[in-house]
C-alpha positions, 0 to 999 in steps of 0.5 A: 574220067568216071568214077565208081560213085558217078558210074550209073550201074543199075541194071547194067552188066559190069565186067569187073577185072580183079586180082585173084592171083592166090597162093594155092597149096594142093588145090586149097587157097592158103591167103585169100587176102586178094579176094577179100581186098575185092569184096568193097567194090563187088558189095557196092555194085551189087547193092547198086543194082548191077550184075557182075562178070569177073574176070581174074587171073592165076599164075602164069599158064601161058595160054594153056588150060590147066587143073592146077591154075583153075579159079575153081577155088577162087569161085568157092571162097568168093561164094563163102565171103559173099553168102551167095552163089557164084555162077562158074562154068569152067570157061573164060570166052565162047557162046556159052559165056555170052550166053551166061553172062547175057542171062544175069539177073541184078545181084548175080555174078559170073566168074570167068575161068583164069583169063590167062588160059587165053594166049591173047590176053597176054599176047604182045601182038596187039591186034590179037589182044584188041581181038580178044578184048572186043569179044570180051566186051560183048559180055557187058555195058560197063568196065570196072578195073580193080585188079590192081596186081595186073595194072602194071601189065598190058594185057587185054582185060587190063588195058584193051578192054576198058578203052572199049566200055565206059569205064572207072577204077574199083575202090581197091585200085583208087585206094592203092593209088592214093597210098602210093601217091603218099609214098611218092610226093610228100611222105611224112620223114623220116621215110624209110623202105625195107627191102628183101626177097630173093634177088637184087635184080627184081629190086634194082630200079626201085632201089635206084629211084628210091635212093633220090627219095628216102632217108633209110634203105634197110636190106634183108633177105636173099638179096643181102648176100649179093651186097655182102659179096660186094663188100668181099665177104664170105657168102657160103652156099647163100643165093647170089648173083654174081653178075650184080656185083658191080652194080651193087657197088655203085649202089652202095656208093650212090646212097653214100654220096646221096646221104641215104642211111644204108643198113644191112644185117649184122648177123645171119641165121645160116643152116647146111640145106634148104629145108624147114628141119635144117638145124639153124645157128647164128653167125656174124656176118663176117664169118659165114661159113663156106658150107652153109647158107643164110636163110634169116637175118639174126636176132641183133639185126632184127633189133636193129631193123625194128629200132630204126623202122620204129623211128620213122614217119613213113615205111614201105616194106616189100620182101621178107627178111628170110625163108619165113615159110619154115619156122626156124627162119621166119624170126627176122621177118615177124621182127619187121613186120611188129616194128612196122605195127608200132610207127606213128606215121604210115606203114605200107606192106607191099604185097606179094610174099610180104603180104602173104608173110604177115598174114601167115605169121598172125598178124591182122591186116589191120595192124598196118596202115595199108597192105598193098595187093600188088607187089610187082605193080607196087614196085613198078609205080615206086620206080617212076614207070607208066602202068598200063592199066591205070592209064587205060583207067585214066588214073 
């Protein structure tokens, strides 16, 4: 396997797969963390005399181009961060793109339009992906995979393309894999995982796998109400997955048998509706009103979670504790984030909404041991799954 350090890029066109799947609001990037995470690899390639063709995705356009999911705002922000012009033509393939790529001089960057505007990029038909990958391969001499947030997808620019060109992982992908290996192979104990977010079904596989590895599992966010329902508690109008109740009962039993400390909130911040200006109140988890919904863990729970987290040597956190986008329901998420900044061991924020939350709440990336760029990819790695993009890079 080639490494970025040994890859000869002088005077070469490098196809760089990044993850620029950033959150947008009214066409404005609200969290540029994933763009900033790509800068070390981009800057290294430029210093070493390469020109770069960057491919990335935004959202799930399913092969249909749309102005809302254009990478134009990303091109602008990337140019600002690098202090140079980014060539962006609003296309991802065709003769014009090929000509633009072959006209690049060392130090120049061409950003392709949202690669998922091509149906072939995400096609389950291997021949369709292969044909698209062959077209993309004509744009460059070498391939560098640095879009960790997409490595769990068997997509043309992630899986098929690196098999056609001499390739290497970028600095970001290498760093992500190194951190995840520490979480799975020999974590400093006690080892805690804190999970939140909306649905148990999204985290089921990781919970099942981690019950064999962790000492402490803390559950918050919307998914906790399915656990409460499984325990026979009244959950009001809170989010729940009825089809998961029996599965959750089995998980609770399994955690007990394996000696895993399972902690849940003892109090909940509830409101009559899902809105930023809904009137919050704090109730016991045993007294959630029938006409109210839980939107955050309560203050006593926040303190309890923080105390348990601060005792640990390794903590992985994925999923907010509440609706952090609304100020009235952000305290639980902020308490967990604050606790992660205080542990003496390794703290890992598992990408996605968790990464967006800590930045939105005023934390710096440097406050944590590591902030992953790939929520889904991180989870699947911790589930023990083989990730296509890593396989293609020889990792």
